C-alpha positions as CSV (number, residue, x, y, z in Angstrom):
1,L,-223.5,81.1,19.2
2,D,-220.9,82.0,16.6
3,G,-218.5,83.8,18.9
4,A,-218.7,86.9,16.8
5,A,-217.8,90.5,17.5
6,A,-221.3,91.5,16.4
7,G,-224.5,90.1,15.0
8,F,-227.2,91.6,12.9
9,A,-230.9,90.6,12.3
10,Y,-232.6,91.2,9.0
11,A,-236.1,91.0,7.6
12,S,-235.1,87.8,5.6
13,G,-232.1,85.8,4.7
14,M,-232.1,87.3,1.2
15,A,-232.1,90.8,2.8
16,A,-229.1,89.8,4.8
17,I,-227.2,88.6,1.7
18,T,-228.2,91.8,-0.2
19,S,-226.8,93.9,2.6
20,L,-223.5,92.0,2.5
21,L,-223.2,92.7,-1.2
22,F,-223.1,96.4,-0.4
23,L,-219.6,95.8,1.0
24,F,-218.4,95.4,-2.6
25,S,-218.0,97.9,-5.4
26,R,-218.7,98.1,-9.2
27,G,-216.2,95.9,-11.0
28,D,-215.6,93.5,-8.1
29,H,-215.8,89.8,-8.8
30,L,-216.9,87.1,-6.4
31,L,-216.5,83.3,-6.4
32,V,-219.6,81.5,-5.4
33,T,-220.6,77.9,-4.6
34,E,-221.9,76.4,-7.9
35,D,-224.9,74.4,-6.6
36,L,-226.2,77.1,-4.3
37,Y,-229.7,78.1,-3.3
38,G,-231.6,79.3,-6.4
39,G,-232.8,82.5,-4.7
40,T,-229.2,83.5,-4.1
41,Y,-228.3,82.8,-7.7
42,R,-231.2,84.9,-8.8
43,L,-230.1,87.8,-6.6
44,F,-226.6,87.6,-7.9
45,E,-227.3,87.1,-11.6
46,Q,-230.6,89.0,-12.2
47,I,-230.1,91.9,-9.7
48,F,-226.5,92.6,-8.7
49,N,-225.0,91.8,-12.1
50,Q,-226.7,95.0,-13.5
51,Y,-224.9,97.0,-10.8
52,G,-221.4,95.9,-12.0
53,L,-220.7,93.0,-9.7
54,T,-219.7,89.7,-11.5
55,F,-219.9,86.2,-10.2
56,S,-218.2,82.9,-11.1
57,Y,-219.5,79.6,-9.9
58,V,-217.1,76.9,-8.7
59,D,-217.2,73.6,-6.9
60,T,-216.3,74.9,-3.4
61,S,-215.8,71.3,-2.2
62,D,-212.7,71.5,-4.5
63,T,-210.3,73.9,-2.7
64,A,-207.8,73.8,-5.5
65,A,-210.5,74.8,-8.0
66,V,-211.4,77.7,-5.9
67,E,-207.9,79.0,-5.7
68,A,-207.4,78.6,-9.4
69,A,-210.5,80.6,-10.2
70,I,-209.3,83.7,-8.3
71,R,-208.8,86.8,-10.6
72,P,-207.0,90.1,-9.9
73,E,-210.5,91.7,-9.5
74,T,-211.8,88.9,-7.2
75,K,-212.8,90.5,-3.8
76,G,-214.9,87.8,-2.1
77,L,-215.9,84.2,-1.8
78,F,-219.5,83.2,-1.0
79,V,-219.6,79.6,0.1
80,E,-222.4,77.4,1.5
81,S,-220.9,75.2,4.2
82,L,-223.2,72.4,3.0
83,T,-224.5,73.1,-0.5
84,N,-228.1,73.3,-1.4
85,P,-229.3,70.9,-2.6
86,L,-226.4,68.4,-3.3
87,L,-224.9,68.7,0.2
88,K,-221.3,69.0,-0.9
89,V,-218.9,69.8,2.0
90,A,-216.5,72.8,1.8
91,D,-213.2,72.9,3.7
92,I,-214.0,76.2,5.4
93,A,-210.6,76.5,7.2
94,S,-208.6,76.0,3.9
95,L,-210.9,78.4,1.9
96,A,-210.6,81.0,4.6
97,A,-206.8,80.8,4.5
98,I,-206.9,81.2,0.7
99,C,-209.1,84.3,1.1
100,K,-206.8,85.7,3.8
101,R,-203.7,85.3,1.5
102,G,-205.5,86.9,-1.4
103,G,-207.3,89.7,0.5
104,L,-210.7,88.3,-0.2
105,L,-213.7,88.6,2.1
106,C,-214.8,85.1,3.1
107,I,-218.6,84.8,3.6
108,V,-220.1,81.5,4.6
109,D,-223.8,80.7,4.3
110,N,-224.2,78.3,7.3
111,T,-227.9,77.9,7.1
112,F,-227.9,74.1,6.8
113,L,-225.6,73.4,9.7
114,T,-226.2,76.3,12.1
115,P,-223.6,77.4,14.7
116,Y,-224.7,74.5,16.8
117,L,-222.9,72.1,14.4
118,L,-220.3,74.3,12.7
119,K,-218.8,77.7,13.6
120,P,-217.5,79.4,10.4
121,L,-215.8,82.3,12.2
122,D,-213.8,79.9,14.4
123,L,-212.5,78.3,11.1
124,G,-211.3,81.7,9.8
125,A,-214.3,83.0,7.9
126,D,-215.0,86.8,8.1
127,I,-218.8,86.6,8.0
128,A,-221.5,83.9,8.6
129,V,-224.9,84.4,7.2
130,Y,-228.1,82.5,7.9
131,S,-231.7,82.2,6.8
132,G,-233.0,82.4,10.4
133,S,-236.4,81.3,9.0
134,K,-235.0,77.8,8.9
135,Y,-233.3,75.9,11.7
136,L,-232.6,78.8,14.0
137,S,-236.3,79.8,14.4
138,G,-237.2,76.2,13.6
139,H,-241.0,76.3,13.4
140,N,-241.9,77.6,9.9
141,D,-243.7,80.6,11.4
142,T,-241.2,83.5,10.8
143,I,-239.0,85.0,8.2
144,C,-235.6,86.1,9.4
145,G,-232.0,86.6,8.3
146,L,-229.0,86.7,10.5
147,V,-225.3,87.8,10.0
148,T,-222.4,87.4,12.4
149,V,-219.1,89.2,11.9
150,K,-215.7,88.4,13.3
151,D,-213.9,91.8,13.1
152,P,-215.3,94.9,14.8
153,T,-214.2,97.2,12.0
154,L,-215.9,95.0,9.4
155,A,-218.9,94.8,11.7
156,A,-219.2,98.6,11.7
157,R,-219.4,98.6,7.9
158,V,-222.1,95.9,7.9
159,Y,-224.0,98.0,10.5
160,F,-223.7,101.1,8.3
161,H,-225.3,99.3,5.4
162,Q,-228.0,97.7,7.4
163,N,-228.9,100.9,9.1
164,G,-228.9,102.7,5.7
165,A,-231.1,100.2,3.9
166,G,-233.4,99.5,6.9
167,A,-234.1,95.8,6.3
168,V,-234.2,95.1,10.0
169,L,-236.1,92.3,11.7
170,G,-239.4,93.3,13.3
171,P,-240.2,92.8,17.0
172,Q,-242.6,89.8,16.6
173,D,-240.2,87.9,14.3
174,S,-237.4,88.7,16.7
175,W,-239.3,87.2,19.5
176,L,-240.2,84.1,17.5
177,T,-236.5,83.7,16.5
178,I,-235.3,84.0,20.1
179,R,-238.0,81.4,21.1
180,G,-236.7,79.0,18.5
181,L,-233.1,79.4,19.5
182,K,-233.9,78.1,22.9
183,T,-234.7,74.6,21.5
184,L,-232.1,74.6,18.6
185,A,-230.0,71.9,20.1
186,V,-232.9,69.6,21.1
187,R,-234.5,69.9,17.7
188,L,-231.3,69.4,15.7
189,D,-230.3,66.4,17.8
190,R,-233.6,64.7,17.0
191,Q,-233.6,65.8,13.3
192,Q,-230.1,64.4,12.8
193,E,-231.0,61.1,14.4
194,N,-234.0,60.8,12.1
195,A,-232.0,61.9,9.0
196,A,-229.3,59.3,9.6
197,R,-232.0,56.5,9.8
198,I,-233.8,57.8,6.7
199,A,-230.5,58.1,4.7
200,V,-229.6,54.5,5.4
201,W,-233.1,53.4,4.4
202,L,-232.9,55.3,1.2
203,E,-229.5,53.9,0.5
204,N,-230.9,50.4,0.6
205,N,-234.0,51.2,-1.5
206,P,-233.7,49.8,-5.0
207,Q,-235.8,52.6,-6.5
208,V,-233.3,55.2,-5.2
209,T,-230.2,55.6,-7.4
210,K,-228.2,58.1,-5.3
211,V,-228.3,59.4,-1.8
212,F,-226.6,62.7,-0.8
213,Y,-226.1,62.8,3.0
214,P,-222.7,63.7,4.6
215,G,-223.5,61.4,7.5
216,L,-223.1,58.4,5.3
217,K,-219.5,57.0,5.2
218,A,-219.8,56.7,1.4
219,H,-220.3,60.5,1.1
220,P,-217.1,62.1,-0.3
221,G,-217.2,64.9,2.3
222,H,-217.9,62.6,5.3
223,E,-214.5,62.8,7.0
224,L,-214.0,66.4,6.2
225,L,-217.3,67.4,7.8
226,Q,-216.5,65.2,10.8
227,S,-213.2,67.1,11.2
228,Q,-214.8,70.6,11.3
229,A,-218.3,70.1,12.6
230,T,-220.1,68.3,15.5
231,G,-222.8,66.8,13.3
232,Y,-224.0,66.2,9.7
233,G,-227.2,68.1,9.7
234,A,-230.7,67.0,8.8
235,M,-230.9,67.7,5.1
236,I,-231.0,64.8,2.6
237,A,-231.1,64.8,-1.2
238,F,-231.8,61.7,-3.2
239,E,-232.2,60.7,-6.8
240,V,-234.9,58.2,-7.8
241,A,-235.1,55.9,-10.8
242,S,-237.6,57.9,-12.9
243,P,-239.3,61.3,-13.2
244,E,-242.7,59.5,-12.8
245,L,-241.6,58.3,-9.4
246,V,-240.9,61.9,-8.3
247,E,-244.5,62.8,-9.1
248,K,-245.8,59.8,-7.2
249,L,-243.7,60.5,-4.1
250,L,-244.8,64.1,-4.0
251,L,-248.5,63.2,-4.2
252,K,-248.5,60.1,-2.0
253,T,-246.5,61.1,1.1
254,E,-249.0,61.8,4.0
255,L,-247.0,62.7,7.1
256,I,-244.3,64.3,5.0
257,S,-245.5,67.6,3.4
258,F,-244.6,68.7,-0.1
259,A,-243.3,72.3,0.5
260,E,-240.4,74.5,-0.3
261,S,-238.9,75.5,3.1
262,L,-236.6,73.6,5.4
263,G,-235.3,73.4,9.0
264,G,-238.6,73.3,10.8
265,V,-240.0,70.7,13.2
266,E,-242.1,69.2,10.3
267,T,-240.5,67.0,7.6
268,L,-240.8,68.5,4.2
269,I,-240.1,67.1,0.7
270,T,-239.1,69.4,-2.1
271,F,-238.5,69.1,-5.9
272,P,-235.5,71.5,-6.4
273,A,-235.7,71.7,-10.2
274,L,-239.2,73.2,-10.1
275,Q,-239.0,74.9,-6.7
276,T,-235.9,76.1,-5.0
277,H,-233.7,76.1,-8.1
278,A,-236.2,77.0,-10.8
279,D,-234.3,80.3,-11.5
280,I,-231.2,78.4,-12.6
281,E,-231.0,77.7,-16.3
282,P,-232.2,74.1,-17.1
283,E,-228.9,73.2,-18.8
284,K,-226.9,74.5,-15.9
285,R,-229.1,72.6,-13.4
286,E,-228.7,69.4,-15.3
287,K,-225.0,69.8,-15.5
288,L,-224.8,70.3,-11.7
289,G,-227.0,67.2,-11.1
290,I,-230.1,69.1,-10.1
291,N,-232.2,67.0,-12.5
292,N,-235.9,66.0,-12.8
293,R,-235.2,62.9,-10.6
294,L,-233.8,64.7,-7.6
295,L,-235.7,65.3,-4.4
296,R,-234.7,67.0,-1.2
297,L,-235.8,66.1,2.4
298,S,-235.7,68.5,5.3
299,V,-236.1,66.0,8.2
300,G,-238.1,67.0,11.2
301,I,-238.6,65.8,14.7
302,E,-241.4,63.3,14.1
303,D,-241.0,59.6,15.0
304,G,-238.3,58.3,12.7
305,A,-240.1,55.0,12.1
306,D,-243.3,56.9,11.1
307,L,-241.3,58.9,8.5
308,I,-239.8,55.8,7.0
309,A,-243.2,54.1,6.9
310,D,-244.6,57.1,5.1
311,L,-241.8,57.0,2.5
312,Q,-242.3,53.2,2.2
313,Q,-246.0,53.5,1.4
314,A,-245.4,56.4,-1.0
315,F,-242.8,54.3,-2.9
316,T,-245.0,51.2,-3.0
317,T,-248.6,52.5,-3.3
318,E,-250.1,51.9,-6.7
319,E,-251.2,54.9,-8.7
């Protein structure tokens, strides 16, 4: 799917990222998407920091800011193609070109878009990494990480570390992932269709103060994503008027489940500040916009009208 020289399957997405960090050495510095998945932040700051790797967090939707943040000891860039949870869009081709000029390894976490919608290696990235537990397997019934590598020599290094650490995917999870890949296009087409409808509905809801969805023309990354991908994905973040409304929505949705994962056939609603991004310091979360009024939707394949009706009743039902 990614047009890679080689691909590798891991026991989880975090195992895949861990294995990729073995490509770096003590004293190396990496630039990282600032509003990234909280589990990745925890891995970088609470585990790999103690082994001599350092990380700086930048707005990777701002190409100039990324280039300005490069230091002599910078050896890599870890960027989410669509950030989690604020859905900022990175210019992968431009960032890959910067990395190539500076001798940096360009690693793209493409979990939210998948190779069906965006191919990082075709845009110049060295490595793409995925939580295969999400869209690629697509049914919330397996844990999987996947890595694709552009260059055969680099792929050999990745294989050496995977083989040495042993965090490989088991046979049952491999089978479930292959099964999921067969319906990836069908699922994502329906999920994107639903997401677009819901995003417009949220945009017109007076109790919603912000909607983050790159398929909306008002999104600052809309045209950029249109130029480098074949779709906008099915993740939505939105900010509501009060923290009390957050609690109400999480309790009152019926068809939509309150759960932390994403990318499956079921629609899930998540509260990033207390779930996916709880490991990020509160002050930093607030500065990034991951506040106590922000919710994230992973839109599934249910009937779109039913999903909107569920949100409508959750917004309007009395306590």
